[in-house]
N, C-alpha and C positions, 0 to 999 in steps of 0.2 A: 889352134889360135882362137876358134870360137869357143872352144870349152873354157879357156882361160877368161874370156870377156863375160861369158855367163856367170862364171864362178865369182868375179870381181862384181858384176852387177848384184848377184844375190847378197854378197856380203855387205855392199852399200845399203841394200834394202833392209838388211837385218839390223845394221847399225842405225839407221834412220828411224826403225820401228823402236828400237830401245830408247833413242833420244826422245822419240814424239810421246812415248808413254808417260814421261814425267811432266808433260805439258797441258794434259787434260784437266777437267774440273777436279777439283780437291774435295774429298767427302768431309763435310762439316763434322768436327769432332765435339764430343760432350764430355763432361766430367762425372764421374760416377759420385753420387752424393753421399755414399758410405766409405768405399775404399779410396776413392780419388783417381782411379785409373781412367785413362783417356780411352775413350770408346765412340766409335762412328755414331754420329747423332741417330742416323737411321737404324741402328741396331741396340741403340739403348731402349730401356724398358721404362715406362712413366707408372710409378706407384706413388699414390698419394700426393701427386703434384711435383714428384721430384724424379729426375733421371738416373736409372742405375744400370750398372753392367748385369749381364745375365745371371751371374753367380749371386750378387747382392739382392737383385730383384727377387730370386727365388727365396732368399732368406727373409726379406721383407714380407713376402706373400704368405711365408709359414708362420709368421708371427700372429697370435691371436689379437683379434681388434677389441681393445677393452678388456674389462672384467669377465673371466670364465669360471664357471661353475659345473660340476658334474650333478647330474639328475640323482637323486636319492633312491628312486625306484629303478632306473633302467641303467644308469651310469653315463648316458650320453652327456658329453661336454659341449657346451655352447655358451654364448654371450649371455650375460646377465639381463639385457634388454629382451631376449627371447624366452626368459623363464620366469616362474611364479615362485616367490618365496613365501612359505608358510612355516611361521615359527623361526627355527634356524636351520630348517630343510630348504632346499632348491629343487624345483621339479620343471622338467620340460612340459610344454602345453599338453602332451599326449599322456601324461602320468600324474597330473595334478589330481590328488585325492579328493573324492567328492566330500563337501561340507557335511557335518552331522545333521541329520534330519533331512536330507535330500531323498527323492523318491528313487533316482536311477543312478546306476554305476556306469561311468564311461568305459566303453570297450577299447582295449588297446588297438591301435590300427595296425593293420597286417604290415609285417617287415619291420615292426618297430621293435 
């Protein structure tokens, strides 16, 4: 008899827990600015002032920011704002050729 009472009490507790789980605070949802998928706002990633799901945020972060060029000397690719253009060639700040008539030649930094 006691065993039956305990079993019924446990069953009632389990049912109560299941019903109560739906009554808690709901996570605020956001919509991905790229794919439109609904994602919990606390799990969305802010990129450029817009909220993205994790997949679209990774794609956005991988996109180059603005115009990109490869250095004519070392081949490193970076934004045009960080490079120097001489004639029709683009150079990173480490590889800019010395102007004709200059006394010294810049040494390439270690690891470049």
